N, C-alpha and C positions, 0 to 999 in steps of 0.2 A: 472397432478399435482407436481411429482417427477420431469420431467422436466423442469418445469418452476423457482421451486425452486434454482435446479441445476443452471439453467442458470443465474439467480437473483443474487447469489454466486459469479458468476463472474463478476471482474471488467471491463470495456471497456477497448480495447487497447489501446485509445487515454487518457483516465482516469489514465493506466498503464504505459505508458509512460512518462506520466506528473508528477506521483508522484515518480517515480524510474528513473528520466532521469538521476540524478548524479551516481548514481551506476552502470547503465548500459553506461553511458558518459565513467566512468574510465576504465571499461572493453575495451568498443572497441578503447578507446585510447592505452591504454596498448597494444591490438592484433595490433594496427597501428605501433607502436614504434616497437613493436618484428618483425613485417612483414618488413618494411622501414630497420632496420638494418640487418636483415636477407641475404635481399637484395643485399644491399650496403659492406655489409663484405664478399659476394661473398660465404654466407654457413657457414659460422664462427661462425656466435654466437650459431646457435641450434647442435653443435655437440655435443657429451656426455661428452668430458675432459671439454668443456667450457661451458656446462649448470651445472655441478657441483662446475666448481670455480664461477660462477654467485654468487649458492647458498653460497657457503664457506664466499663468498666477501660479500653478503649483508642481510647475518645471523643475525649478531650483529643490524643492523639497523634496521631490522623488531622485533627482540626480543625488543628494546628499543623502539620503536615504538608502542609496547603494554601499555607500561606504560607509554609514554606521552601523549598519547591517552587519556587516564585518568584524567592526569593532564590538556590538554589543554579543556576535554569536564566539566571540573569541576571547570571552569575560570582563570587556572594561567598559568604559562610557565614554565620552567627549562632549563638553559642556564651552570649546572655545569657538564651534564648528560658525556660528552667528556671528561671531567677531574677526575670525578670517577673511569670512564675506564681506564683510566692511573694509576690513583692511588690504586687502587684494584688490578690492573694488576700488578705494582708494587710489593705491601705488598703479591701477590702468590708467586712471584717469589723468594722475599727475604724467605720465610718460604718453598718453597720446593727445591732449589739450595743452600742459604748458611745455612740454618736450618737443612736439610736433612729428614722433614717432609714428610709422605704422603701425594699424591691428595687426599685420602679419609677422612681425616681430615682438608687440607687445602682449600677445597672448600665449605664446611659449614661456615668454621669459614672468608672467603671471604663472603658471600654470608651476613652475620650476620651485617658485620663489614659493609657491601653497604647498611645494613638496617639501620642502626647505623648511617652512615651519612646522609641517607635521612630524619633518625626521626630529627638530628639537625637542620637540613632545612626547616622542617614541622613543627617543634615548634615554629618559629619566621615568618612565614606565616601564620598558623590557629590560634596561641594562641596570639600573637602579634602584629598581625594585619599589619604586613611590606610586602610592595610588594613584589610577588615571582619575579620579575623580579631586584629588588634589594637584596634580598638574593640570588639569586644561582648564580645572576654577579658574588657576592663576594665568594659566592663557586666557582665558576670555576677557579676562581682565586688564591684563598686559598687550593684548593688541587690540583693544578696545580704545585701550591709552593713546598706541601708536595710531592708531586709525586719525583720534583729536590732533593728535601732531603732525602726522601728514598731510593732512586737508584743513591742518589751522583751523579747527572749529567751523568751517563754512563748505559749504556743496562746492563740486567743482564740474562744469561741462558745457556746452554742450558735447556730444560725441561729436565724432564725422559719421556718415549715412553709414557708408560697408561695417563699422563696428556696432551700430546699431542693431543693422542687420541680423546679427546673433539673435537675438531674441525675437523682434519684431518683424525681420521679413520672411517670406513666404517662398516654398519651393515654387518655380515657376511652371506653366500649363504645358510640360513638352508635346502634346498631345492637340494642341488648339486647332490642328486640323483637319483633326478628324473627330471633334466634337459635335456628335449628334444633336446634341440641346444645348446652342451656348448662350441662349436668352432665361435658360435655368442654372446649368451646368458652368459655375464659373472657369473651375478646374477640374477637366475630364482626367487630365494624366491621376492626381490624387484616387479619384473612385479606381481606374481601371489598378490602380499599385492593392490597395484594399481588398477588390476580388481576386487576383492573383495571390495573396496572401492569405486570402480564405483559402483557396484551392490549393495551394500548398501544405497549410494545417492541417487539412481533410486527408491529404495523399502521405503525409507523413505519419499521421495520427493512424490509418490504417497500415501502413507499409511497420511500424513499430510495432502493433500488434502481432503481425505475422507473424514478425521476427520472435516474439516474446513466445508465441506459440510453436515454433518451430525449434525452440530451445528450453521449453517445457517453463517458461518466465509467467508468473501468474500475469493475467490481463485483467483490470477494470471490469466491469460486468457489460456487456455491450450496451445496455441501454444507457445505460450512463454512459458511454463514449458517445452516442449519438443524440442524445442531450448535450452532453459538453459541445460535440461540434456546432449542433443547431442551434445553441443560444450563443456562442462564439459569433457564428456566422453574423447572426441577425443583428446583433450589434455592434459588430466589426461595419459592415455593410451599413446600415443605419448612420453611423456615427459619420464614415466615409463618407457617405451623401452628404450631408447635411455639412460638412467641412468643405465638399466639392461647392456646393451652393455660393460658399462666401468666396475664400480667394486659395484653398487647398491646405496642405500643411505646411505650418509653424517650422522655418527652421529648426526651432528650438526642438520640437517636436522628432525630427530626424535624429540630432543627435542624443535625446533621451532614449529613442527607440534603441537606438542602436550600443549607449550603454548598458540597457537594462538585460539585452541579450548578450550581450559580453559577460556582464557578470552574473547571467544566468549559468551559461557556461562554464564559469570559471568555480563557481560555488559546486554542481554538481558533475562536473567532469573531469576538471584538473584533479593533481595530486596537491597543487596548494591549497584548494578548497576543502579539500577531505582533510589535509592535515588543520587547518583551521577548525574545523567542527572538534577533530577529534581534541586538539589542546581546548578547546572552550569546554566541552565532556569534561575530562579530567585532564590538566597539565602537568602531572607528576607523573602519569601514567602515557602521556604523548612525549616527552624526553626521554622516560624509560626506553619508549621504542626506539630512541634515536631521531626524532624533532627536535631544529632549533628551534624551540619556542619563543626565546628573546629575538632573535630575526624577525621571525614570523610577524612578532607584537608591534614590532619596528616597521616594516611595511606596512602593516594595517593601517595605521597612524600618519605615513606617507602617503598613501593612498587617498584619505579622508583628507589630507589637506590639499590633493590636485585637486579635487571632487569639489571641497567649500571654494579654492580660489575659482572652478569655472562656475562655479553658482556664482559668486560673488559680480563676477564680469556679466554674467548672464542679467542679474539683475539689474546692474549700474546699465548697460545698453537698455534696459525696457523702461528704465525710469528719466535717459539719455540723462543720468547725473551721478554723482557719487557723493552720496552723504554720510557724516558721522554715525549715526544713529542707522543706518542700513544692518538690516541683519537681526537688529534686538528682540532676542524673544525663538527666532528659529530654531536653536539647537534644540528646544523644547516641543515644537513642532517637528521634528526631523526624527526625535529620542520616540514621542509619543505616535509615529507614522509605523516604525521598528516593532513598538509593543503590540499596538491593535494588529499588525500584519502578525503577531506568532511569537516574537521573538522572546525569549526567556532571559530574565536577568540574572540568571544564575549562568548563562552561556550556554552554547552546544547545540543553542535548536535556533530556527528560525530559516526561511526563505528568502528567498529575493521579488517572488510573486505576492510574497503577503506585505511584504514592506511597501511595494508597490501600491496593491490595493490600497493599505494602510492609508497609503500619502494621499489617494484620493478619495477616502472618505472621510479624509479629514478636509481636506479641497471642494468637495462638494459639500460639506458640511458648512464651511467659511461662506463659499458664494450663494449657496441657499439662502442662509440665515442673512446675510449682507441683501439679498435683492429682497426680502419680506420686510425688513427694516429692523431686525433684531440687535436690541444694543449690545456694544462688546460686553459690557458685564453680564449677560444672558450667556453669548458665546461662551464667553470661557468657562461659564458654568456647565455649559451642556460638553463641552469640549474635554472638560475634567472629568465627568459622568462617563462618557463612553470610553474615554480609558480604563476610568477605574472598572468598568464592565468588562473589557476585553480581556484584564491581568486577571480578575476574578474567572471569568473563566476559563481561563491557560491555566490557572492553578487548580480548580473545581475538575476539570478533567485528566489534571495529574493526581490527583488525591483519590479521583473514582479510579483508576488507572491501575 
């Protein structure tokens, strides 16, 4: 009897693939793209230094994609994030370089200012019912103009070393005294952390399956669970080892990982996350059910402003200067990452994991095409075709369903 119950709790392989084709399709696409560029770059893509550069170059896209996904799920769009990146980066430069304010004060001030910028735009969208496309298009122009005004049309830098470490620093090797191979592994602590995280992922995965079986909830087929855990472990350990042989975890990777965990919890487990999805799926029905859609929309734009401000400081710290043209075109990469990751233009659909994978698909393509010397014209062409293919795949699956 228990065996029958356990079997009934597992979805058939065909049904599971059909229900999760988008998510697994993204992972397969990312793996194929990475293997392809690893081959044509003759092994350069997975070198420790390049993996680190890949993280540093795409961290701000991932961070902004977390906020952009919530806005798209809510049924809106934000075209101003690139200009907010430049504006807040410029403000941080003024405070750090010109006024000599300590970075521990500058960072929270800029995050608050980013929230105020998001609130200014969210007010018009949420309470005045002006389309977000128009409001944020205006914001894109206004904050780009303010950036030129603040920076007086010239870059400002260099920054203090402490501020630079936000983007260019690394987590120190806290276990250097037990490093078994110091001539090979430069940061043993990062490798240990990866191994612990892999073990925890397997443990909690098995625990969740046991809980689902106990409560009669459907589980994914066991073969998929084993395959998923095996692939995750292999990839994580490989990347962790590569990073450990260089300098370990970049500081920005830790920030990015914490934000991904926070927003995954927010969208999957919290009331506010469920309300955002409900509002994006059907705003009128959500309003009738008692959800304050205006306030929810307002907060999604405030959140986007804060994340764009954080990204602006990370970029400025990495470049060691704030420039008037920083962030140009970033909004397109961020929006593309969300749509490639499975977000729907009509709202109500999208996952944090999808947006992150979409961001890394864009990042790996950018990095790989740059390594092989492909011109910017062809790079834009390829990215456009990938975005179109992703959206077509989404529409095709909806129509087929």
